C-alpha positions, -999 to 999 in steps of 0.1 A, spaced: 427 511 185 463 499 193 477 525 169 458 553 187 470 542 221 505 540 209 502 575 194 491 590 227 517 571 247 545 582 224 533 618 224 531 620 262 565 603 266 580 629 242 564 659 260 569 657 297 543 673 319 512 668 298 481 660 320 454 635 312 423 630 333 406 606 309 408 595 273 383 583 246 393 567 214 372 568 183 384 546 155 371 535 121 387 518 92 389 552 76 414 579 84 389 597 106 400 582 139 405 606 167 414 609 204 395 629 230 415 639 260 401 655 291 421 676 316 407 688 349 416 710 379 410 744 392 408 772 366 445 780 367 455 744 364 431 736 336 442 766 316 479 758 321 473 722 311 455 732 279 483 756 270 508 728 276 489 706 252 486 734 226 524 737 225 527 701 214 500 698 188 498 711 152 469 730 135 452 739 168 420 758 172 403 770 204 366 772 214 353 783 248 317 773 252 298 792 279 266 775 266 230 779 275 234 756 304 258 772 329 266 738 344 284 729 311 310 755 302 343 742 288 372 749 266 379 727 236 411 726 217 412 707 184 445 698 168 466 670 154 494 648 167 525 649 144 513 617 127 481 635 117 458 619 142 430 643 152 428 651 189 405 672 210 416 683 245 387 695 267 388 712 301 355 716 320 350 750 336 326 763 363 299 789 357 319 813 379 349 808 356 330 822 326 306 846 344 324 877 330 323 865 294 297 875 269 289 842 252 310 817 234 346 826 224 369 816 196 406 816 187 426 845 201 400 854 226 402 819 241 440 820 240 439 853 259 415 837 285 438 807 289 469 828 292 454 853 317 441 825 339 469 799 337 487 793 370 
């Protein structure tokens, strides 16, 4: 657990301006440990915060979930810190934020959504 905390602290120290609303650490004795980071804010803030994180991680992928339950839309970005630790950064969205979308989105479509809505 201490290694994961140190990894996050070092990453945030090296990349000024990254936003964290909350963190969860998942660790095992195997190399499958991961960090879940949540960002929050209005749509423009959340999109900008996710893009800032994307610029600092490797091997990123994006998924926008509109879901069956309109109270639960979010954008998930999976990637890795430079030391290889898996990280997921999630921004909750409102139903209004995704009302114009036709279902879940992946990859470049999500990047376009984030870019268009970032403040």
